[in-house]
C-alpha positions in Angstrom: -183.0 201.8 61.0 -179.5 202.4 59.8 -176.3 202.3 61.9 -175.8 206.1 62.3 -179.4 206.3 63.6 -178.8 203.4 66.0 -175.6 205.1 67.1 -177.5 208.2 68.1 -179.6 205.9 70.4 -176.4 204.3 71.7 -175.0 207.7 72.6 -178.0 208.3 74.9 -177.8 204.8 76.3 -174.1 203.8 76.0 -174.2 200.4 77.6 -174.9 197.2 75.6 -175.8 193.8 77.0 -176.5 190.4 75.4 -177.4 188.5 78.6 -180.5 189.4 80.6 -178.8 187.9 83.7 -176.3 190.8 83.6 -178.6 193.5 82.3 -178.9 196.8 84.1 -181.5 199.5 83.7 -180.9 201.6 80.7 -178.9 199.0 78.8 -179.6 198.3 75.1 -180.3 194.6 74.8 -179.0 192.8 71.7 -181.0 189.6 71.2 -178.3 187.3 69.9 -179.0 183.8 68.7 -176.9 180.7 69.1 -177.1 176.9 68.6 -179.1 176.4 71.8 -180.6 179.8 72.5 -182.6 182.6 70.9 -182.3 186.0 72.4 -185.4 187.2 70.7 -187.4 185.1 73.2 -185.9 187.3 76.0 -186.7 190.7 74.5 -189.8 191.2 76.6 -187.9 190.2 79.8 -185.1 192.6 79.0 -187.6 195.5 78.5 -189.4 194.5 81.7 -186.1 194.6 83.5 -185.5 198.2 82.3 -183.7 197.9 79.0 -183.9 201.1 77.0 -184.3 199.1 73.8 -184.2 195.6 72.5 -182.6 195.0 69.2 -184.2 191.9 67.6 -184.2 190.1 64.2 -187.4 188.2 64.5 -190.9 189.8 64.4 -192.8 189.1 67.6 -196.3 187.6 67.1 -199.0 190.0 68.2 -200.5 187.6 70.8 -197.1 187.4 72.6 -195.8 190.8 71.4 -193.7 193.4 73.2 -195.9 195.5 75.4 -194.1 198.7 74.4 -193.3 198.1 70.7 -191.5 201.4 70.4 -188.7 199.9 72.5 -187.8 197.2 69.9 -185.6 197.8 67.0 -186.0 195.2 64.2 -182.9 194.5 62.1 -181.9 191.8 59.6 -179.3 190.3 61.8 -178.6 191.2 65.4 -175.0 190.0 65.5 -174.1 191.8 62.3 -175.7 195.0 63.6 -173.8 194.7 66.9 -170.5 194.4 64.9 -171.4 197.3 62.6 -172.3 199.5 65.6 -169.0 198.7 67.2 -167.1 199.6 64.0 -169.0 202.9 63.8 -168.1 203.6 67.4 -164.4 202.7 66.7 -164.4 205.2 63.8 -165.1 208.1 66.2 -161.7 207.7 67.8 -158.3 208.8 66.4 -156.3 207.1 69.3 -154.0 204.1 69.1 -155.8 200.8 69.0 -153.4 197.9 69.8 -154.5 194.4 68.7 -152.9 191.4 70.3 -153.2 187.8 69.1 -151.1 184.6 69.2 -151.1 181.0 70.1 -149.9 181.4 73.7 -149.6 184.3 76.1 -151.9 186.8 74.5 -154.0 187.4 77.6 -151.0 187.8 79.9 -149.4 190.2 77.3 -152.6 192.1 77.1 -152.8 192.5 80.8 -149.2 193.5 81.2 -149.5 196.1 78.4 -152.7 197.4 79.9 -151.1 197.7 83.4 -148.1 199.6 81.9 -150.2 202.0 79.8 -152.7 202.7 82.5 -150.0 204.3 84.6 -150.0 207.2 82.1 -153.0 207.0 79.8 -156.8 206.4 80.1 -156.6 202.9 78.7 -159.5 200.5 77.8 -158.9 196.8 77.2 -160.6 193.4 76.7 -162.2 192.1 79.9 -161.2 188.5 80.6 -161.2 186.5 77.4 -163.9 188.4 75.5 -161.8 188.0 72.4 -164.2 186.6 69.8 -166.8 187.8 67.3 -169.1 188.9 70.1 -166.6 189.9 72.8 -164.6 192.2 70.5 -167.6 194.4 69.6 -168.7 194.5 73.2 -165.2 195.5 74.3 -165.2 198.4 71.7 -168.6 199.6 72.7 -167.4 199.9 76.3 -164.8 202.4 75.3 -165.7 205.9 76.5 -164.9 209.3 75.0 -162.1 209.9 77.5 -160.1 207.0 76.0 -156.5 207.7 75.1 -155.4 204.1 74.1 -157.3 200.8 73.6 -155.9 197.3 73.8 -157.9 194.6 72.1 -157.3 190.9 72.4 -158.1 188.7 69.4 -158.6 184.9 69.6 -159.2 182.7 66.6 -159.7 179.1 65.7 -160.1 179.3 61.9 -158.6 181.2 59.0 -160.3 184.5 58.2 -161.3 185.2 61.8 -158.5 187.7 62.7 -159.1 189.5 59.4 -162.7 190.0 60.2 -161.9 191.4 63.7 -159.5 193.8 62.2 -162.3 195.2 60.0 -164.2 196.0 63.2 -161.4 197.1 65.6 -159.3 198.8 62.9 -156.0 198.5 64.8 -153.2 200.9 64.4 -150.7 198.7 66.2 -150.4 195.0 66.5 -148.6 192.3 68.4 -148.4 188.5 67.6 -147.0 186.8 70.7 -146.1 183.7 68.8 -147.5 181.1 66.4 -147.6 177.5 67.5 -149.7 174.3 67.5 -153.0 175.6 68.6 -156.5 174.9 67.3 -155.1 172.6 64.6 -158.6 171.2 64.1 -159.7 174.6 62.7 -156.4 175.8 61.1 -155.4 172.4 59.6 -151.6 172.8 60.3 -149.0 174.9 62.0 -148.6 176.8 58.6 -152.4 177.4 58.8 -151.9 178.9 62.3 -149.3 181.4 60.9 -151.5 182.3 58.0 -154.4 183.0 60.4 -152.4 185.0 63.0 -150.6 186.8 60.2 -153.9 188.4 59.1 -153.2 191.0 61.8 -149.9 191.9 60.0 -151.7 191.8 56.7 -154.1 194.5 58.0 -151.2 196.6 59.4 -149.5 196.5 56.0 -152.4 198.3 54.5 -151.9 201.3 56.8 -149.6 204.2 56.0 -148.7 204.4 59.6 -149.1 200.8 60.9 -146.9 199.5 63.6 -146.0 196.0 64.7 -144.3 194.9 68.0 -142.2 191.9 67.0 -140.5 189.3 69.1 -137.2 189.4 67.1 -136.0 186.0 68.4 -138.6 184.4 66.2 -137.4 184.2 62.6 -140.9 183.5 61.3 -142.3 186.7 62.9 -139.5 188.7 61.3 -140.5 187.2 57.9 -144.2 187.6 58.5 -143.9 191.3 59.5 -142.0 192.4 56.4 -143.6 195.4 54.7 -145.2 197.0 57.8 -144.2 200.7 57.9 -143.1 200.6 61.6 -141.6 197.7 63.5 -140.6 197.8 67.2 -138.4 194.9 68.1 -137.9 193.1 71.4 -136.1 190.0 72.3 -133.0 188.4 73.8 -130.4 189.0 71.1 -128.9 191.6 68.8 -131.1 193.7 66.5 -133.9 194.3 69.1 -134.7 197.7 70.5 -135.5 196.2 74.0 -133.2 193.3 74.9 -133.5 191.2 78.1 -132.9 187.8 79.6 -134.3 185.6 82.4 -131.9 186.0 85.3 -133.9 183.9 87.7 -136.8 181.5 87.4 -137.5 179.5 90.6 -140.4 179.6 89.9 -141.1 183.4 89.7 -139.4 185.1 86.8 -136.8 187.8 87.2 -135.7 189.7 84.1 -132.4 191.5 83.5 -132.7 194.3 81.0 -129.6 194.6 78.8 -130.8 197.3 76.4 -133.7 199.6 76.0 -134.7 200.3 79.6 -132.8 202.1 82.3 -134.4 199.9 85.0 -132.1 196.8 84.8 -134.0 194.4 87.0 -137.7 193.5 86.9 -139.0 191.0 89.5 -142.3 189.6 88.2 -145.1 187.6 89.7 -145.1 185.4 86.6 -144.1 181.8 86.6 -141.9 180.6 83.8 -139.1 181.7 81.5 -141.6 181.5 78.6 -143.2 184.7 80.0 -140.0 186.7 79.2 -141.3 188.0 75.8 -144.5 189.1 77.5 -142.4 191.3 79.9 -140.1 192.7 77.2 -143.2 193.8 75.2 -144.0 196.4 77.9 -142.1 199.5 76.6 -144.7 201.5 74.8 -145.7 205.1 74.1 -143.2 207.0 76.2 -144.3 205.7 79.6 -141.9 206.6 82.4 -139.5 203.6 82.8 -139.9 203.5 86.6 -143.7 203.2 86.0 -143.1 200.3 83.5 -141.1 198.4 86.1 -143.6 199.0 88.9 -146.6 198.1 86.7 -145.0 194.8 85.6 -143.8 193.9 89.1 -147.3 194.5 90.6 -149.1 192.5 88.0 -150.4 189.2 89.4 -151.8 186.6 87.0 -155.3 185.2 87.8 -157.9 182.9 86.4 -155.6 179.8 86.4 -153.1 181.4 84.1 -149.6 180.4 85.4 -150.7 181.2 89.0 -148.3 180.3 91.7 -150.2 178.9 94.7 -148.7 177.9 98.0 -150.6 175.1 99.6 -149.0 174.3 103.0 -145.5 173.3 102.2 -146.3 172.6 98.5 -146.0 175.0 95.6 -148.5 174.7 92.7 -148.2 176.2 89.3 -151.8 176.3 88.1 -151.9 176.9 84.4 -155.3 175.4 83.6 -157.0 178.0 81.6 -155.9 176.5 78.3 -153.3 174.2 76.6 -152.0 173.3 73.2 -148.9 171.4 72.2 -146.7 174.5 72.1 -147.7 175.8 75.5 -147.6 172.4 77.1 -144.1 171.8 75.9 -142.8 175.1 77.2 -144.5 174.6 80.5 -143.1 171.1 81.0 -139.6 172.1 80.0 -139.7 175.1 82.4 -141.1 173.1 85.2 -138.4 170.4 84.8 -135.8 173.0 85.9 -137.3 173.5 89.3 -135.5 171.9 92.2 -137.0 169.3 94.5 -139.7 166.8 94.1 -142.0 167.5 91.1 -145.4 166.2 90.1 -147.0 166.6 86.7 -150.8 166.7 86.5 -151.7 167.2 82.8 -155.1 167.3 81.2 -155.8 166.4 77.6 -155.4 169.1 74.9 -158.5 170.0 72.8 -159.2 171.1 69.2 -156.3 169.2 67.7 -158.4 167.3 65.2 -156.6 164.5 63.4 -153.3 165.5 64.9 -154.5 164.9 68.5 -153.2 161.4 69.0 -149.8 162.3 67.5 -149.4 165.5 69.6 -150.4 163.7 72.8 -147.8 161.0 72.0 -145.1 163.7 71.5 -145.9 165.1 74.9 -145.6 161.6 76.4 -142.1 161.3 74.9 -141.1 164.7 76.2 -142.2 163.7 79.7 -140.0 160.6 79.6 -136.9 162.8 79.3 -137.2 164.1 82.8 -137.4 162.7 86.3 -140.7 163.1 88.2 -142.1 162.0 91.5 -145.4 161.3 89.8 -147.0 161.9 86.4 -150.8 162.0 86.4 -152.5 162.2 83.0 -156.2 163.1 82.6 -158.7 162.6 79.8 -159.5 160.4 76.9 -156.8 161.7 74.6 -153.9 160.7 76.9 -155.6 157.3 77.3 -155.2 156.6 73.6 -151.4 156.8 73.9 -148.9 154.2 75.1 -147.5 155.1 78.5 -147.0 153.7 82.0 -148.0 156.9 83.9 -151.0 157.3 86.2 -154.2 157.7 84.1 -157.5 159.3 85.2 -160.7 159.9 83.3 -161.4 163.4 84.6 -160.4 166.1 87.0 -162.7 164.8 89.7 -160.8 161.5 89.7 -157.4 163.1 89.9 -158.6 165.4 92.6 -159.5 162.4 94.8 -156.0 160.9 94.1 -154.3 164.2 94.8 -155.9 164.7 98.2 -155.2 161.1 99.3 -151.5 161.5 98.8 -150.9 164.0 101.6 -148.0 165.6 99.7 -145.4 167.7 101.5 -142.6 169.9 100.2 -143.6 169.1 96.6 -143.9 171.2 93.4 -146.7 170.7 91.0 -147.6 171.7 87.5 -151.3 171.5 86.7 -152.1 172.2 83.1 -154.7 171.3 80.6 -157.3 172.6 78.1 -160.2 174.6 79.5 -162.6 171.8 78.9 -160.7 169.6 81.3 -161.3 172.0 84.3 -158.0 171.0 85.8 -158.3 173.7 88.5 -160.7 171.4 90.3 -157.7 169.2 91.2 -156.9 171.4 94.1 -160.4 172.5 95.2 -161.2 171.8 98.8 
């Protein structure tokens, strides 16, 4: 069966699932394989649960075969078929597709842009962090015929990944939030990170009418975006179309707009001056400016991304969804400016490869520049460094310490890589 033929089936059953635990009646089940699972083994279960079809890439032996063989579609590779189907679906639309990537802040930027655009247009976007080789096709296949704009988040941990996603999503517009020290194990160096993120700009350069939204404060993004037909600039200084600055940050960010928006004050629910570029990126596609302001002010971060949590008399900045050297540095520097007693609870940073020990040592030296009530470091990578701060093996240990202290009137920054599960610190 070729992709156009499969697409005709998809149009009759326009809901795709790869996990039988989430499957609903009528879904097309794609039997993906991974290091520790084989979706082909769940094809019968999917059909028994009401799947319209199961797309498989292994023939089922007759003695354990599918009871209704006409409900299986045998392909060479299920993942490749899923991606090809998503691309074919994408090609049916002539609407703007905005791709967002970057080392830090891409999910927050995606959510803010989606909030703004949704006030005026039927907008579809990546759910949660479904931003990889499986999540991006699934996101595209959820876009319905009434779509007016799509916003696609792209994550990556090795060179060539963003380029492959662009071939599926075919973005007309792109935004790189920044390029820092993230996933160094896969990218090799900070220069490797820029090369990988820059694959989005490379794709936009091939388009007659490709557009990039560029944080104009970052010289490297100015350089990387050269040659793209349309560049929309935002930042804090001269030369940008939208200019703003942080007017307040204690800890919620307030933004003063200097140029580009009639609404001069935006009071966000975001923690940290480092979120300023995420806010300034919000002027898109002739959305009424009062709607832009309202959408940004109403957006509240979730899922442990720079959440402000008030626990009794204490204020906690929970930024435990992910961490890399760049985001860790920005978070610590921002937190140091808060008044009152401050406690740092930091988990180790993952996927840094041979640079891990060096990057954790740099964070230790940064911490020493400021005054803290306590510093609690969690995980093996921090244990390898020379320091005199509190050290814990995991989030369960630091959780016990945290609850024993009976803190009052104290500010906390809790941050670490996803694998550290630092949000457990304040559970219970």
